[in-house]
C-alpha positions in Angstrom: 43.8 16.5 -102.2 42.3 19.4 -104.1 42.2 21.8 -101.1 45.8 22.9 -100.3 44.6 25.2 -97.5 41.5 24.6 -95.3 40.6 27.0 -92.5 37.5 26.3 -90.4 36.1 28.7 -87.8 39.4 30.4 -87.0 39.4 32.8 -84.1 42.2 34.8 -82.7 42.8 37.6 -80.3 45.7 39.8 -79.3 44.9 40.3 -75.6 41.3 41.5 -75.4 41.2 42.6 -79.0 39.6 40.0 -81.2 41.0 39.9 -84.7 39.5 36.9 -86.4 35.9 36.0 -85.8 35.1 32.4 -87.1 37.1 32.6 -90.4 36.4 29.8 -92.8 37.8 29.4 -96.4 39.6 27.0 -98.6 42.2 27.3 -101.3 41.8 24.7 -104.0 44.7 23.4 -106.1 45.6 25.5 -109.2 45.3 29.2 -110.0 45.9 32.4 -108.1 43.9 33.3 -105.0 43.8 36.8 -103.6 43.5 37.3 -99.9 42.2 40.8 -99.8 41.0 43.3 -97.3 41.8 46.7 -95.9 44.4 47.3 -93.2 43.4 45.7 -90.0 41.1 43.2 -91.7 43.1 40.2 -90.5 45.2 39.3 -93.5 48.6 39.2 -91.8 47.2 37.3 -88.8 45.8 34.8 -91.2 49.1 34.4 -93.0 50.9 33.9 -89.7 48.5 31.2 -88.8 48.9 29.5 -92.2 52.6 29.3 -91.7 52.5 28.2 -88.1 53.9 31.4 -86.7 50.7 31.8 -84.7 48.4 29.1 -83.3 44.7 30.2 -83.5 42.8 30.7 -80.3 40.3 28.2 -81.7 39.3 26.5 -85.0 41.5 24.6 -87.3 43.9 25.3 -90.2 45.4 22.7 -92.4 48.0 23.3 -95.1 49.0 20.6 -97.5 46.9 18.2 -95.3 48.8 19.0 -92.1 47.9 21.2 -89.1 49.5 24.6 -89.8 51.0 24.9 -86.3 52.8 21.5 -86.8 54.0 21.5 -90.4 56.7 19.0 -91.1 59.9 20.0 -92.8 58.8 18.0 -95.8 55.6 20.1 -96.1 57.5 23.4 -95.6 59.8 22.4 -98.4 56.8 22.4 -100.7 55.9 26.0 -99.8 57.4 29.2 -101.2 56.9 32.0 -98.7 57.3 35.7 -98.9 56.4 37.1 -95.5 56.1 40.8 -94.7 59.1 42.1 -96.6 62.2 40.8 -98.3 64.8 39.0 -96.2 68.1 37.9 -97.6 71.8 38.0 -96.9 72.7 41.5 -97.9 76.5 40.9 -97.9 76.1 38.3 -100.8 76.0 39.0 -104.5 73.2 37.8 -106.8 75.4 34.8 -107.9 76.4 34.0 -104.4 72.7 34.0 -103.2 71.8 31.6 -106.0 74.6 29.2 -105.2 73.7 29.4 -101.5 70.0 28.6 -101.8 70.1 26.0 -104.6 71.2 23.0 -102.4 68.3 23.4 -100.1 65.7 22.7 -102.8 65.6 19.5 -104.8 63.5 21.1 -107.6 65.7 24.3 -107.8 65.6 25.9 -111.3 68.4 28.4 -111.7 67.1 29.4 -115.1 63.8 30.7 -113.5 65.9 32.7 -111.0 68.1 34.3 -113.7 65.3 34.9 -116.1 63.6 37.2 -113.6 66.7 38.7 -112.0 68.6 39.4 -115.3 65.8 41.8 -116.2 67.1 44.2 -113.6 70.0 45.0 -115.9 72.6 44.9 -113.0 75.7 42.7 -112.9 75.2 39.4 -111.1 78.3 40.3 -109.0 76.4 43.2 -107.5 76.0 42.8 -103.7 72.4 42.9 -102.4 73.4 45.8 -100.0 74.2 48.0 -103.0 70.8 47.5 -104.7 67.6 49.5 -104.5 64.7 48.3 -102.5 62.8 47.3 -105.6 65.8 45.4 -107.0 66.2 43.5 -103.7 62.5 42.6 -103.8 62.9 41.2 -107.4 65.8 39.1 -106.3 63.9 37.6 -103.4 60.9 36.9 -105.7 63.2 35.1 -108.0 64.6 33.0 -105.2 61.0 31.9 -104.3 60.0 31.0 -107.8 63.3 29.1 -108.4 62.2 26.7 -105.6 59.3 25.5 -107.8 57.0 25.2 -104.8 53.7 23.4 -104.9 52.1 26.3 -103.0 53.3 29.9 -103.1 52.3 32.3 -100.3 53.2 35.9 -101.1 52.3 38.4 -98.3 52.3 41.9 -99.9 54.5 40.9 -102.8 54.4 44.5 -104.1 56.2 46.0 -101.1 59.2 48.1 -102.4 58.3 47.5 -106.1 57.7 50.5 -108.3 55.0 50.3 -111.0 57.3 48.9 -113.7 58.6 46.1 -111.5 55.1 45.3 -110.2 53.9 44.9 -113.8 56.9 42.8 -114.7 56.3 40.5 -111.8 52.6 40.1 -112.5 53.2 39.2 -116.1 56.0 36.8 -115.1 53.9 35.1 -112.4 51.0 34.6 -114.7 53.1 32.7 -117.2 54.8 30.8 -114.4 51.5 29.6 -112.9 50.2 28.6 -116.4 53.3 26.6 -117.2 53.9 24.9 -113.8 50.4 24.6 -112.3 51.6 26.3 -109.0 48.9 27.4 -106.6 49.4 30.9 -105.4 47.8 32.8 -102.4 48.8 36.4 -102.4 48.0 39.7 -100.6 48.6 43.2 -101.9 47.6 46.7 -101.2 47.6 47.5 -104.9 44.2 46.0 -105.7 43.8 47.3 -109.3 46.8 45.2 -110.5 45.3 42.0 -109.2 42.5 42.1 -111.7 44.9 40.8 -114.3 46.0 37.7 -112.3 43.6 36.7 -109.6 41.3 33.8 -110.4 39.6 33.5 -107.0 39.3 35.8 -104.1 38.8 35.8 -100.3 37.9 39.3 -99.0 38.2 39.8 -95.3 36.3 42.5 -93.4 36.9 43.0 -89.7 38.1 39.4 -89.3 35.3 37.8 -91.2 34.9 36.5 -94.8 32.9 39.1 -96.7 33.2 37.3 -100.1 34.8 34.0 -101.1 34.8 32.6 -104.6 35.5 33.3 -108.3 36.5 36.8 -109.1 34.6 36.6 -112.4 31.4 35.6 -110.6 31.9 38.4 -108.1 32.3 41.0 -110.8 29.2 39.7 -112.6 27.0 39.7 -109.6 28.1 42.7 -107.5 26.4 45.9 -108.6 26.6 49.6 -108.0 23.5 51.9 -108.3 23.3 55.6 -107.9 20.2 57.8 -107.5 19.1 61.3 -106.4 19.9 61.9 -102.8 16.9 62.6 -100.5 16.2 63.0 -96.8 14.8 59.5 -96.8 17.9 58.2 -98.6 20.1 59.7 -95.9 18.7 57.2 -93.4 19.9 54.2 -95.5 22.7 52.1 -94.1 24.3 48.7 -94.9 22.1 45.8 -94.1 21.4 42.2 -95.3 20.8 43.4 -98.9 22.9 46.6 -99.1 26.6 45.9 -98.7 27.5 49.6 -98.6 25.8 53.0 -98.8 27.5 56.3 -99.7 26.2 59.8 -99.8 28.1 62.5 -101.8 26.7 65.8 -102.8 23.3 65.3 -104.4 23.8 61.5 -105.1 23.3 58.4 -103.0 25.2 55.3 -104.1 24.5 51.7 -103.0 26.4 48.5 -103.6 24.5 45.2 -103.6 24.3 41.7 -105.0 20.7 42.1 -105.9 19.0 43.1 -109.2 17.3 46.3 -109.9 13.7 45.2 -109.3 14.4 43.7 -105.9 16.5 46.7 -105.0 13.7 49.1 -105.7 11.3 47.1 -103.6 13.8 47.1 -100.7 14.3 50.9 -101.0 10.6 51.6 -101.0 10.4 49.9 -97.5 12.4 52.9 -96.3 10.4 55.4 -98.2 13.1 55.9 -100.9 11.8 56.2 -104.5 15.3 56.2 -106.0 14.7 58.8 -108.6 17.0 58.4 -111.6 18.2 55.0 -110.4 21.2 54.1 -112.6 23.5 51.1 -112.6 27.1 52.3 -112.7 30.1 50.5 -114.3 32.9 49.3 -112.0 36.4 48.0 -112.4 37.9 45.6 -109.9 39.2 48.3 -107.6 35.8 50.1 -107.7 34.1 46.9 -106.7 36.6 46.2 -103.9 36.1 49.6 -102.4 32.4 49.4 -102.9 32.3 46.2 -100.8 34.7 47.2 -98.1 34.2 50.9 -97.9 36.5 53.9 -98.4 37.2 54.5 -94.7 
């Protein structure tokens, strides 16, 4: 079974508000998958469906070969989940937490837990309630990794972590995945940091899949062009070829998967000559914003 997650035509609503509109994607075995999108795109609803906390209005979702709304205890034991924050027993110390969790997981690796937690430079007798938010977050991430799950789902892993802790965790997770072959699905609001770890990406936009596939292929095929703004250019808007259009000062910027020659032909249909057309360099964050928009 190469696909650990398979979602087909997922639809879900909260009352009269539709959130997911026929969502389909799969997560293959191995590597790190980013489930990305702006606030309100449907990421948390998708995670809730994956873990069986929500049953979709229609469509199907299978995780480790089982319906997500009816996961067996055996399947759940193969999944490491971080869900909307960091939950632990605050009255326990670091050592007490490790001893408490260990018996529940046959593959428990205390060395992984302490390798990550000891980097906090706090005594292992320190109670969780006496730690900062970032330190608590690191402890919980250590608990998840010590489980040695087959599938790791990290919903906004960066919550509460400052830039140093985020960088530490990204570096640690990259080595962990390489050494153990774990499959990871993660979400984060800090998109620029994902460039270093994400292999594949699923970008949600208003409850639909905007892009699904290799991050490398996306960065090679997605383009940004700028040209002199004109009255004709002001009438441009997103369509089948233009993923996004922005106007700022004397410049119009368009984002597209097409090459320059085809873009020029498309613009001419709208009476736009695209004077000084220039392809602009982009990093991963630039491309994400170009695809999903700034607002």
